[in-house]
C-alpha positions as CSV (number, residue, x, y, z in Angstrom):
1,X,17.5,9.0,0.3
2,X,18.6,7.9,3.7
3,X,19.0,4.2,4.3
4,X,18.4,3.2,8.0
5,X,16.1,1.2,10.2
6,X,12.8,3.0,10.5
7,X,11.8,1.1,13.7
8,X,12.9,1.8,17.2
9,X,14.1,-1.7,18.0
10,X,13.6,-5.3,17.2
11,X,10.6,-5.6,19.5
12,X,8.9,-2.8,17.5
13,X,9.7,-4.5,14.2
14,X,8.2,-7.8,15.4
15,X,5.1,-6.1,16.6
16,X,4.6,-4.3,13.3
17,X,5.1,-7.7,11.5
18,X,2.3,-9.1,13.6
19,X,0.0,-6.2,12.8
20,X,0.8,-6.6,9.1
21,X,-0.2,-10.2,9.2
22,X,-3.4,-9.3,11.1
23,X,-4.5,-6.8,8.5
24,X,-3.5,-9.3,5.8
25,X,-5.9,-11.8,7.3
26,X,-8.6,-9.1,7.5
27,X,-8.4,-8.6,3.7
28,X,-10.2,-11.9,3.3
29,X,-9.4,-12.3,-0.4
30,X,-6.9,-14.2,-2.5
31,X,-3.6,-12.4,-2.3
32,X,-0.3,-12.7,-4.1
33,X,3.1,-11.8,-2.5
34,X,5.8,-10.6,-4.9
35,X,9.0,-8.6,-4.9
36,X,10.1,-6.3,-7.8
37,X,13.7,-5.4,-8.4
38,X,14.4,-1.6,-8.2
39,X,17.6,0.5,-8.0
40,X,16.9,0.8,-4.2
41,X,16.5,-3.0,-3.7
42,X,13.8,-5.6,-4.0
43,X,10.4,-3.9,-3.2
44,X,7.6,-6.0,-1.7
45,X,4.1,-5.8,-3.3
46,X,0.7,-7.4,-2.7
47,X,-1.7,-8.3,-5.4
48,X,-5.4,-9.2,-5.2
49,X,-7.9,-10.2,-7.9
50,X,-7.6,-11.8,-11.3
51,X,-4.6,-10.6,-13.5
52,X,-6.9,-10.6,-16.5
53,X,-8.8,-7.7,-14.9
54,X,-7.7,-4.0,-15.5
55,X,-4.8,-3.1,-13.2
56,X,-5.2,-0.5,-10.5
57,X,-2.1,0.5,-8.5
58,X,-3.0,1.4,-4.9
59,X,-0.7,3.3,-2.5
60,X,-1.1,3.1,1.2
61,X,-0.9,5.9,3.9
62,X,2.1,6.8,6.0
63,X,3.2,4.3,8.6
64,X,0.8,1.6,7.5
65,X,1.3,-0.9,4.6
66,X,-0.1,-2.7,1.6
67,X,-2.1,-5.2,3.9
68,X,-3.7,-2.3,5.8
69,X,-4.9,-0.8,2.5
70,X,-6.1,-4.1,1.0
71,X,-8.2,-4.8,4.2
72,X,-10.1,-1.6,3.4
73,X,-10.5,-1.8,-0.4
74,X,-10.6,-5.6,-0.8
75,X,-13.9,-5.5,-2.8
76,X,-12.0,-3.7,-5.6
77,X,-10.4,-7.0,-6.3
78,X,-13.7,-8.3,-7.6
79,X,-13.5,-6.3,-10.8
80,X,-9.8,-5.1,-10.9
81,X,-6.3,-6.5,-10.5
82,X,-5.2,-4.6,-7.4
83,X,-1.5,-4.0,-7.1
84,X,-0.3,-2.6,-3.7
85,X,3.4,-1.8,-3.3
86,X,4.8,-1.2,0.1
87,X,6.3,2.4,0.3
88,X,9.9,2.7,1.4
89,X,10.2,3.8,5.0
90,X,6.5,3.6,5.8
91,X,5.7,-0.1,6.1
92,X,7.2,-3.2,7.8
93,X,7.5,-4.6,4.3
94,X,8.9,-1.4,2.8
95,X,12.6,-0.8,1.9
96,X,14.5,0.5,5.0
97,X,14.9,4.1,3.8
98,X,13.1,7.4,3.6
99,X,12.9,9.2,0.2
100,X,13.0,12.9,-0.1
101,X,9.8,15.0,-0.5
102,X,11.9,17.8,-2.2
103,X,12.4,16.0,-5.5
104,X,10.7,13.3,-7.6
105,X,12.2,10.4,-5.7
106,X,8.8,8.9,-4.9
107,X,7.6,9.1,-8.4
108,X,10.8,7.6,-9.8
109,X,10.4,4.8,-7.2
110,X,6.9,4.0,-8.4
111,X,8.0,4.2,-12.1
112,X,10.5,1.4,-11.4
113,X,7.8,-0.6,-9.8
114,X,5.3,-0.3,-12.7
115,X,8.0,-0.8,-15.3
116,X,9.2,-3.9,-13.5
117,X,5.7,-5.3,-13.6
118,X,5.4,-4.5,-17.3
119,X,2.4,-2.1,-16.8
120,X,1.8,0.2,-19.8
121,X,-1.4,2.0,-18.8
122,X,-3.2,1.6,-15.5
123,X,-5.5,3.3,-13.0
124,X,-3.9,4.8,-9.9
125,X,-5.3,5.2,-6.4
126,X,-3.5,6.8,-3.4
127,X,-4.4,7.5,0.3
128,X,-2.8,10.4,2.2
129,X,1.0,9.9,1.6
130,X,0.1,7.4,-1.1
131,X,-2.1,10.2,-2.7
132,X,0.9,12.5,-2.8
133,X,3.0,9.8,-4.5
134,X,0.2,9.0,-7.0
135,X,-0.3,12.6,-7.9
136,X,3.4,13.2,-8.3
137,X,3.7,10.2,-10.6
138,X,0.7,11.2,-12.6
139,X,2.0,14.7,-13.1
140,X,5.4,13.3,-14.3
141,X,4.1,10.5,-16.5
142,X,0.5,11.4,-17.3
143,X,0.5,9.2,-20.4
144,X,0.6,6.1,-18.2
145,X,-2.3,6.9,-15.9
146,X,-5.9,6.3,-17.1
147,X,-7.6,7.6,-14.0
148,X,-6.2,9.1,-10.8
149,X,-8.2,8.7,-7.5
150,X,-6.9,10.5,-4.4
151,X,-8.3,10.0,-0.8
152,X,-7.2,12.8,1.6
153,X,-4.0,13.3,-0.3
154,X,-1.0,15.1,1.0
155,X,0.5,17.8,-1.2
156,X,-2.7,19.4,-2.6
157,X,-2.9,22.2,0.0
158,X,-0.3,23.3,2.5
159,X,-0.6,21.7,5.9
160,X,-1.5,24.0,8.8
161,X,1.6,23.8,11.0
162,X,-0.3,25.6,13.9
163,X,-3.2,23.2,13.8
164,X,-0.8,20.3,13.5
165,X,1.2,21.3,16.6
166,X,-1.8,22.1,18.7
167,X,-3.8,19.1,17.6
168,X,-1.1,16.4,17.5
169,X,2.2,17.2,19.0
170,X,1.3,17.4,22.7
171,X,-1.1,14.4,22.7
172,X,1.5,12.2,20.9
173,X,4.2,13.3,23.3
174,X,2.0,12.5,26.3
175,X,1.1,9.2,24.8
176,X,4.7,8.2,24.2
177,X,5.6,9.1,27.7
178,X,2.6,7.5,29.2
179,X,1.0,5.0,26.7
180,X,-2.4,4.8,28.5
181,X,-5.7,4.1,26.8
182,X,-6.9,7.6,27.8
183,X,-3.9,9.3,26.1
184,X,-4.2,7.1,23.1
185,X,-7.9,8.1,22.6
186,X,-6.8,11.8,22.8
187,X,-4.4,11.1,19.9
188,X,-6.9,9.1,17.8
189,X,-9.7,11.7,18.3
190,X,-7.6,14.0,16.3
191,X,-6.8,11.5,13.5
192,X,-9.6,8.9,13.4
193,X,-13.2,9.5,12.3
194,X,-14.4,6.7,14.6
195,X,-12.9,4.5,17.3
196,X,-12.3,0.9,16.2
197,X,-10.3,-1.3,18.5
198,X,-7.9,-2.7,15.9
199,X,-7.2,0.5,14.2
200,X,-7.0,2.5,17.4
201,X,-4.6,0.0,18.9
202,X,-2.6,-0.1,15.7
203,X,-2.1,3.7,15.6
204,X,-0.9,3.6,19.2
205,X,1.7,0.9,18.4
206,X,2.8,2.6,15.2
207,X,3.5,5.9,17.0
208,X,5.8,4.0,19.4
209,X,7.3,1.6,17.0
210,X,8.2,3.8,14.0
211,X,10.7,6.6,13.9
212,X,8.2,9.3,13.0
213,X,9.0,11.4,9.9
214,X,9.8,15.0,10.8
215,X,8.7,16.3,7.3
216,X,5.7,16.0,5.1
217,X,5.3,17.1,1.4
218,X,4.6,20.7,0.6
219,X,1.7,21.7,-1.6
220,X,2.4,21.2,-5.3
221,X,2.8,24.1,-7.6
222,X,-0.1,25.0,-9.8
223,X,1.6,23.9,-13.0
224,X,2.1,20.4,-11.6
225,X,-1.7,20.0,-11.4
226,X,-2.0,21.3,-15.0
227,X,-0.1,18.3,-16.2
228,X,-2.9,16.0,-15.0
229,X,-4.5,15.2,-18.3
230,X,-6.5,12.2,-17.1
231,X,-9.8,12.3,-15.1
232,X,-9.0,12.9,-11.4
233,X,-11.0,12.2,-8.3
234,X,-10.1,14.2,-5.2
235,X,-11.8,13.2,-1.9
236,X,-11.2,15.5,1.0
237,X,-12.3,15.2,4.7
238,X,-14.6,17.8,6.1
239,X,-13.2,17.8,9.6
240,X,-9.5,17.3,8.8
241,X,-7.9,20.2,10.8
242,X,-4.5,19.9,9.1
243,X,-5.7,19.4,5.5
244,X,-9.3,20.8,5.4
245,X,-11.4,19.0,2.8
246,X,-13.2,22.1,1.6
247,X,-9.9,24.0,0.9
248,X,-8.5,20.9,-0.7
249,X,-11.4,20.6,-3.1
250,X,-11.4,24.3,-3.8
251,X,-7.8,24.2,-5.0
252,X,-8.3,21.0,-6.9
253,X,-11.2,22.5,-8.8
254,X,-9.2,25.7,-9.5
255,X,-6.1,23.9,-11.0
256,X,-6.8,20.3,-12.1
257,X,-8.3,20.3,-15.6
258,X,-10.6,17.3,-15.5
259,X,-11.5,16.9,-11.8
260,X,-14.3,15.3,-9.9
261,X,-14.5,15.9,-6.1
262,X,-16.1,14.5,-3.0
263,X,-16.3,16.0,0.4
264,X,-16.4,13.3,3.1
265,X,-18.9,14.8,5.6
266,X,-18.0,14.4,9.2
267,X,-14.7,12.7,8.3
268,X,-11.3,13.4,9.8
269,X,-8.0,12.7,8.1
270,X,-8.4,8.9,8.7
271,X,-11.9,8.2,7.2
272,X,-14.4,5.9,8.9
273,X,-13.3,2.3,9.3
274,X,-16.8,1.0,9.2
275,X,-17.9,-1.7,6.8
276,X,-20.4,0.8,5.4
277,X,-17.7,3.3,4.5
278,X,-15.5,0.6,3.0
279,X,-18.2,-0.4,0.7
280,X,-19.0,3.2,-0.2
281,X,-15.3,3.9,-0.9
282,X,-14.9,0.9,-3.1
283,X,-18.1,1.7,-5.1
284,X,-17.1,5.3,-5.4
285,X,-13.6,4.5,-6.8
286,X,-15.2,1.8,-9.1
287,X,-17.8,4.2,-10.5
288,X,-15.1,6.8,-11.1
289,X,-12.8,4.4,-12.9
290,X,-15.6,2.6,-14.8
């Protein structure tokens, strides 16, 4: 654990706060703001839906936030009590530190969150980095997770360093040096399945505002998957060059005992931001949990 400011400067922090509020408004549902005490400090979470509904803990992707995720899965709040913590070091609302990928720091962080909320059993959903944390938690405390749903999760297969360098490093470097619309689109063409003005602009600002992590999780060992005793849904992206969906699904089927899979045809690492896909994703997760 390293405690430090994950933003370049105060202007970057302010801009990310404004983006957070923008996505919070985009969620268009009744939302609760809370903090939960942990050994690392008070952790911010958002909630949506009726607390009498079954709880589903939802973990956002790297360099986004709970509001960004809720704006995508807001319809889950119609039938579930959605709980979205902000991950340390990866959100304007997250604690100002980066946890290690080499140990169980992320799973232990989440354990403190759910214990602080008094959750005994719950469903768990994670996207990208959030998928890594969700899987790590479920492998460590499988008795607490009823269903585990993972969307383009990190840590299932080993990232392709060559593809990552070729596809991302140079476009990001060019964009940081010359943040033009053309250079931004070159970056987003690698990441985003479709261009949408708000998400495209957000990615551009996030790349400039955040101190970009220089490490990502390695692929989990086979025995870690074998601890997943609950039903698991793994959704991989067909055109993700760094974490190819077909390879992800192949490994999930080989090592996760009770797994359901979905290949997102035509999707890159960041799935479509269309209203059609958002409804599909919400329904897919709902059908899996229900």
